[in-house]
C-alpha positions as CSV (number, residue, x, y, z in Angstrom):
1,M,109.7,-212.6,69.4
2,V,111.1,-209.2,70.2
3,I,110.0,-207.0,73.1
4,Y,109.9,-203.3,72.6
5,N,109.8,-201.8,76.1
6,V,109.0,-198.2,76.8
7,T,109.6,-197.1,80.4
8,V,107.9,-193.8,81.3
9,S,108.2,-191.7,84.4
10,I,105.3,-189.3,84.5
11,D,104.7,-186.2,86.6
12,Q,102.2,-187.1,89.3
13,A,100.1,-184.0,88.5
14,V,99.2,-185.4,85.1
15,E,99.3,-189.1,85.9
16,K,95.5,-189.6,85.7
17,D,95.3,-187.8,82.3
18,W,98.3,-189.8,81.0
19,L,96.8,-193.1,82.1
20,A,93.6,-192.3,80.4
21,Y,95.4,-191.3,77.2
22,M,97.6,-194.4,77.3
23,Q,94.8,-196.9,78.0
24,G,92.2,-195.2,75.9
25,T,94.1,-194.0,72.9
26,H,97.9,-194.4,72.5
27,I,98.4,-198.2,73.2
28,Q,95.5,-199.0,70.8
29,E,97.0,-196.8,68.1
30,V,100.3,-198.7,68.5
31,I,98.5,-202.1,68.3
32,D,96.5,-200.9,65.3
33,T,99.8,-200.5,63.3
34,G,99.8,-204.3,63.0
35,C,103.4,-204.5,64.0
36,F,102.7,-206.1,67.5
37,V,100.8,-209.1,68.7
38,E,100.4,-208.1,72.3
39,C,101.0,-205.3,74.8
40,R,101.5,-205.5,78.5
41,F,101.1,-202.3,80.5
42,S,102.5,-202.2,84.0
43,R,103.3,-199.9,86.9
44,V,106.8,-200.2,88.1
45,N,106.9,-201.1,91.8
46,G,109.4,-199.9,94.3
47,E,109.5,-196.3,93.2
48,E,110.3,-193.6,95.8
49,E,107.3,-191.8,97.3
50,G,105.7,-189.6,94.6
51,G,107.2,-191.6,91.8
52,C,105.0,-192.6,88.9
53,T,106.8,-195.0,86.5
54,Y,105.3,-197.4,84.0
55,S,106.4,-200.0,81.6
56,V,104.7,-200.6,78.3
57,M,105.9,-203.8,76.7
58,Y,104.9,-204.3,73.0
59,L,105.6,-207.8,71.7
60,A,106.6,-207.9,68.0
61,P,106.7,-211.3,66.1
62,D,110.2,-210.5,64.8
63,Q,112.8,-207.7,64.3
64,Q,111.4,-206.9,60.8
65,A,108.0,-206.0,62.3
66,L,109.7,-203.8,64.9
67,D,111.9,-202.1,62.3
68,H,108.7,-201.4,60.2
69,Y,107.1,-199.8,63.2
70,H,110.1,-197.6,63.9
71,A,110.3,-196.5,60.2
72,T,106.7,-196.0,59.5
73,F,104.7,-195.3,62.6
74,A,106.9,-194.4,65.6
75,P,107.8,-190.8,64.8
76,A,104.2,-189.6,64.6
77,L,103.0,-191.6,67.6
78,Q,105.9,-190.5,69.7
79,Q,105.4,-186.8,68.7
80,D,101.8,-186.9,69.6
81,H,102.7,-188.2,73.1
82,A,105.5,-185.6,73.5
83,T,103.2,-182.8,72.5
84,R,100.5,-183.8,74.9
85,F,102.8,-184.2,77.9
86,Q,105.7,-181.9,77.0
87,G,108.0,-181.4,80.0
88,R,106.0,-183.7,82.2
89,F,107.6,-187.1,81.5
90,A,110.9,-188.9,80.8
91,A,111.0,-192.0,78.7
92,F,113.6,-194.5,77.6
93,R,113.2,-197.4,75.2
94,T,114.8,-200.8,75.2
95,T,114.6,-203.8,72.9
96,L,114.8,-207.4,74.1
97,T,115.1,-210.4,72.0
98,V,113.3,-213.4,73.5
99,L,115.6,-216.4,73.5
100,E,113.2,-218.9,75.0
101,S,109.9,-218.9,76.9
102,F,109.2,-221.2,79.8
103,K,105.7,-222.0,81.0
104,P,104.6,-224.3,83.8
């Protein structure tokens, strides 16, 4: 399993619109690519007052699926997001390889 994590800090003035876009459109479009088996959408706690930071964790079954996403779908999806919220957000992306999962 590979986790593709996108951390986004969004301008508070557009936070509600961004949340509606992410929950109503963008995340589903990413899932619909077939490259991911799950998505976890979270607010980052502990931000300074006025901070609006979120984590979007997409779980891919393997690196090949993630590579396919980046090569085939990511440019257009990222461009759509950037066009809608230009200058109102900062994002950084990380990839994590799951070594082992532990459950109670």
